[in-house]
N, C-alpha and C positions, 0 to 999 in steps of 0.2 A: 472817120467815125466807124465804130464797130457795134453790131447789135449783140447784146448780152441778155441771156435769159436764165432765170434761176427760180427757185421756190423760196420765198421769204415768209416766214411765220405761217407756213401752210398754204400760201397763195402763189400761183404762178405769176411772175412779173417779167417784164423785159424792158429794155431801153437802149437808146443809142448813146455810146460813150466814146470818148477819146481813149486811145490805148493807155495813156498815163493816168486815167481816172482810178482813184483808189476805191476800194469797196466801201469805206466809210463815207466817201463823198457820194457815191451812188445811192447808198441807203438814205443819207440825210437830204441830199439835193434833188435827186431824181424821184425817190419814193416818199420823201417827207417823213421818214422815220427818224425823228430827231432825238430819240432817247439814247442812241449811240453817240457818245460825246467825242469831240476832238479836243484833247488836252494839251499835248506837247508837240505833235507833228514829228516825233522822233522815236516812237514806239517805247518810250520809257515809262509812261504813266498808267496804262491799262484802262483808261476811260472808254476806249473804243472796242472793248472785247465783245465779240459775238461768237456764235457757234456756227461753224461751217462743216457740214456733214458730221455733226456731233462732236467736233473738236473745238476747244476754245482757241480763237484766233484774234490777234490784234488787227482790227480792220484797217488800220492805217499802214499795215505792212503788206497788204495784199491788193493787187489790182482787181478791179471789178471783173475784168475778163477772165481772171483765174478762177472766179466763182461760177463760170459758165456751167449750167446744169446742176449746180450744187443745191443742197438744202441749207438755208441760212436761217438762223433764229436770232432775233434781236431781243432786247429787253421788252419791247412791246408784245412779243410772242410768248413771254414767260407766265403771264397770268393764267389762271384756271379758265376753262371753257366758259364758265358763267361770268367771267370778268373779275372775280375776286382774286386777291393776292394768292400766289402760290406759297408753299411752305417756307421757302427761303425769303421771299419778299416780306411775308408776315413776320418772320423772325427778325428781320432787319428793323421792322417797325416796332415790334414788341420789346426789343432789346436796345433800342436807340442806336442802331448801327449806322446812322447817317446824321450829318449836320447840314452842310450846305447842299448835299445831294449830287454834286458834280461827279464824284467818283462812283457813286452808288450803282449805276447800271453796269459798269465794268466789274465792280465787286460782286454783284449778284450773279453775273454771267460766269465769272471765275469760280465762285462758290458752287454753282450748279455743276460745273465741269469737275471740280474736286470731289463733290459728293457722289457723282456718277462713278468716278474712278475709285474712290475710297469712302464708302458710306458712313463710316464712323472714325474720322481722322482724330488724331490726338491734337492737343492745342499747338504743339510744336509743328506738326504737319500742316495745320491750317496757316500758321504764321509763315512757314517756309513757302507754301503754295502761293500766298499772296505777295510774294516778293516783287513781282512785276506789276503790282497795282499800288499806286501812290494815293494816299489820302492826306491832305494837309490840315484837316480839321479835327478828326476824332481821336487820333493816337492809337487807332486800331483795336483797342481793348473791346469795345462794344461790337465791332465788326466780327471779331473772333468769337465773342459770346453768341452772336446771332447765328453764325455758321455752325457752331457746336450745338446750339438749340435746334436748328433745322435738321441736324443729324440725329436728333432724339436723345442727345446726351445731357447730363446734368451740368448746367452752367455755373452752379454754385461753387464748384471747385476751381474755377479759373481765377488765378491771382491777378490783381491789378498791377500794371507795370508803371 
């Protein structure tokens, strides 16, 4: 067992883990932050996306020990300080960017990374960026609309696919 310490959603945390413990397992099982989902166990679906030191990472591809000393943000840490939804989360709600909700945490985390990197992406750039996130319910159209809306752009121009 190895002790691991990091800051998660602004709080210092630590725990004992086996060397093979994935970051997603540490978050869900040790810290009980179950908003980060395990979808495929093969890094294909993006349901487990979190931010590690400001970068979007699939938490199923990283060992918990690799996050030693890191700043980690999960979907639970995305809300505003008063507990209200942040701009991206609100846009997903307003534009019906979710159905079953399983992929939503990873989509929101990926959207936040995209908008940090590119504050006003084109529709094509949004679709390209989401390539590593799978949604089996929505068809992506409303997810793209939500991300475009969160960036402050007019979503009336987005064509249905």
